[in-house]
C-alpha positions, 0 to 999 in steps of 0.5 A, a space after each residue: 258105094 259102087 265096088 264093081 261094074 260091068 259093061 257090054 261095050 260091043 256085040 258083033 261078028 269077028 272072024 265069022 263068029 259071034 263075040 262080045 267085047 265087055 268092060 270090068 272095072 278097068 279092064 276090056 275084054 275083047 272079042 270074047 266068044 261063046 264058052 270063054 272064060 275070063 278071070 276078072 276082078 270081080 271074079 270069073 265070068 263065062 260067056 254063055 251064048 251071044 246073038 249078034 242079031 239082037 246084040 243080047 249077051 248071056 253071061 255066068 258070073 259066079 252063081 248068077 246067069 245075067 242076060 245083057 244088051 250092048 250099053 247095059 251096065 251091072 253095078 255092085 
C-alpha cells in the first residue's frame, strides 16, 4: 500500500529565477526556488538545485537526495 507520493509538476523560470512546482500527497507547492524548504505531510523537503533547461530538479527529502524530472513520481 502506498502511503505518500511526491510528483514534479513543472519546472521553469518565474520572475527571472528557476522554479519548481511539486505535489506531495494532496498539497501543491508552487514556484519553489533553490534553497526553499517546505514542511509536507511526508516530512521536510528542500530544493537543492533546479535546471529549467533540462527540467531536472534535485530535492533533499530527509537524508535522501532525489534527482527528478517533470512528471517523475516517487512513492512510499
